[in-house]
N, C-alpha and C positions, 0 to 999 in steps of 0.2 A: 428590499425584501418583500416578497409577496405577502398579502394578508392571509391569515389562516384560512379564510373562506375560499380562497382561490387555489389552495393546495390540495393534494390528494386526501380523501376523507379518512384513509387508514392511518394517517400520521397521529401518533400519540403525543400531544403537546403537554402532557402532565409530567413527562420525564425528559431530561436532557438527552441529546443524541451525541454519540462519539464523533460522528462525521461533522456535525454542526459545531461542536466544541473545537475540533481541529480547524475548521474553516475560520472560526473566530480568532484563533491564535495566529493564523496565517494572514490576518487582516481582511478576511472576506466579509461579505454582507449577507450571506445566506445562513443566518442563525437567528434564534429567538431569545427573548429575555431569560428564559429558564436555562438555556445553554450558556449565556454570558455570565449568569450568576455562578454556575459551577466552575466555569473557566476562571473567574476572578478568585474563587476560593482556592483552586489549584495553584494559580499564579502566586497567591499570597504565601503559599508554602514553598513553592519552587520558582523563584523569580526568573530563572533562565529557561523556563519551559517553552516560551515562545521561540527562543533560539533553538531549542531541541527540535521543535516541530519543523522549523526552517532547515535544520541540518538534515532531517529525514527527507525533506523534499529535494534538497540539493544532492543527497546521495542517489535518489531515484533518477534525477536528471543525468548525473554522471553515468550511471549504469545504463540508461537508455542510449546514451551516445556511444558507449562501448558496444552495445548490441547492434546499433546502426552500422558502426564501422565493421562489424563482423558479417554484415549482409542481411540482418533481420529487418523485415519490412512489415511485420504484423505483430500486434501486441494484445495480450489479454491481461488487463489491469484489474485485479480483483481486490475489492476493498478500496476503491479509488477515491471515495468521498466525492467532493464537489470539484470538478476540474477547473481550478482557478488559473490565473495567469502563469504561464511556464509549465503547465502540466504536460502529460505524455504526448497528447496529440500535437501540441504546439512544437515541442522539441523534435518529435519524429518527423512531422510533415514539413518543418523548416528545412530538414536535411533531405527528405524524400517525400515530395508532394503526394506520391501514391501510397505512402504508408497507411496501414489500416489499424484501427484501434477499437477494441470493445472494452468499455468500462463496465464494471460490475460493482454494485453496492447493495446493501440490505436496507438502507435508509431511503424511504420514498422521497424525502425532501432532496437528498443528494441526486437521486435519479431524475426527478422532475426538473431540477435546475440544470442538470447535465444536458437534458434534452433541449432546454432553452439555449444554453451556451453553444451547443453543437448544431443548432439549426442551420441548414444550408451546407453542412459538411457531410457529404455522402460517403465518406471513408471513415467515419467515426460514429459510434452510437453508445448508448448506455442501457443496461438491463438491470432489472430488480431481481436479485438473487442473493442467497446466503452462502458463504464459503463452506458451511457445513453440509451443503448439498452439491458436491462437485459435479456429479453426473448431470444435474439439472443445468448447471452453469455451462458445461460442455455442450449440451443439447441446444441451449439458447444461443451460444456463440456460433455453432454451426448454422443454426437457422437464420442468423443475422446476415449470412452471406459474405461476411467480412473476414472470417478466419478459415483458412484451409489447413486442417490438421495433418494433411499429407506433406506439408512443407514446414520447415523450421519456423518457430515462433518464439516470442519472448513472453514468458509467464511472469507477471509482476505481482508480488505479494508484499508491498511496502507498508509496514505498520498495521498488518491485519491479522496475522496468525496468532498474535498474542491475545486476540479476542476470542479464540477458540479454547475452551477449557479442556483439560486432560480427559475428562469424561466423554468428550465428543471425538476422541481419537484423532488428533490433528495429524499424526504420522500417516494414518490410513488415508486421510483426505489428500495430503500431499502426494502420496503414492498414486492415487487415482489420477491426479492432474499430470504427474510425470509420465504415467503410462500412456496418456493420450497424445503426448508430444512426439513429433518426428525427430530422428537423430539430427543433430545440429541445432536443436532448440536450446534456449537458455532459461534459467530460473533465477529470479531476483528476489531476495528476502531481506527485509529489515524487521527487527523484533526487539521489544523491550526486555531488559535483563535486570536481575538483582545484583549481578556481579559488579563489584567496585562502586556500589552506590551508597550514598549517605542515608541515614534513617529518614530524613525529611523527604527524600525522593520516594522512598518506599511507602511512606505514609500518604503522600500525594497520589501515588498510583492506586492506593486503595479507594480513593474517592471515585474511581471509575465504576465502582459497584453501584453508584447512583444512576448510572446510565443503563441502558438495556444490554450493553456489551462490556462486561467487566474484563479487566486486563489480567492475564496470567503471565507473570514474569518467569523467564526461563534462563538456564545457563547457556554459555557458549556451546558446550557439548550438545545440549538438547537442540539448539537452533541449527547447529551443523548437521545433525541427524536428519533434518527435514530435506536436505539436498539428496538424500539417498546415495546411490552409487554414481551420481553425476560428478564430473570433474570440476572441482572448485577452482576458480581463477585466482591468481595472485591479486592481492596479498592475503587471501583467505577470508575467514569470517572474523571481522575486526570491528572495533568501535567505528561508527559511521564516518566520522571525519577522516579516518585513516585509509578509507577505501578510495584509492586512486584520486587524491585531491588534485584540483586544477593547478594549485601552486602550494609549495611547502608553507607559505605564509598563511594558508587557509586553515592550518592545523595549529591550535593553541597548545599550551603546556598540559592541558587536562582534557584530552578528547573523550575520556570516559564519562565526563560530567553530563554528556548528552543521553546516557542511560539506555543505549541500544546498540546491538551489533548489526552489521550488514554484510552481505556476501552475494556472489554471483557464481552460478555453476552452469556447465555445458553438458548436454547430452551427447556423448561420443558414441559412435557406432561400435558395436561389439566386434572384437577381433575374430578373424576367421570367416 
């Protein structure tokens, strides 16, 4: 991990970061002691949380492979965190070396380390922006030269929309992103939920209020609404391990224990 002196000056080291806590749970090295302290508190309340984080990453990888099979070769990954081993650019470019990826995150540490990890990769970059400013994200993505909004793309929102409170009108944000996408594009969402969750999981989620990005838990119906009128692919919006598992053995008896729904939708051309 870089020393604080070598990181961007705008980083607030007095509060833990959701991206860095996530990195810690995935076994990454891009986190600080304040992030690890919060992660350990959360883990003490929910011992399977690291497995939940990995389940979310596995869902994203499966979804990206489905998009690649559908011919998608450009990806806008919003709320990407730190692109650790097996992230979108590695999955996509292993299948298609010309695939282009723009990562977006609001954490300066995540973006700084993304730039380091992507050094020498001229088909992937990271930009500092907040999901709550979708027009700014779209402008930066265009300016990168890596995303052509006249062609189908994959918009990836894995584990990020739940950081947008209702007061910031997440449905409007998603509508802005969908409106910018060409027909044939895909939208991937995973989102934490209160449905089917034990009280200790809900209590642990409330610890997110100690970061700058508190989590808002939502229902399956609310999460489904974020796809708008796009066509939701089978098997629908389901608990993440149930979304097209690589093998039936990958799904245990309680897929709901991971506390999040995932789904993928396609922007079909209007009839007529």
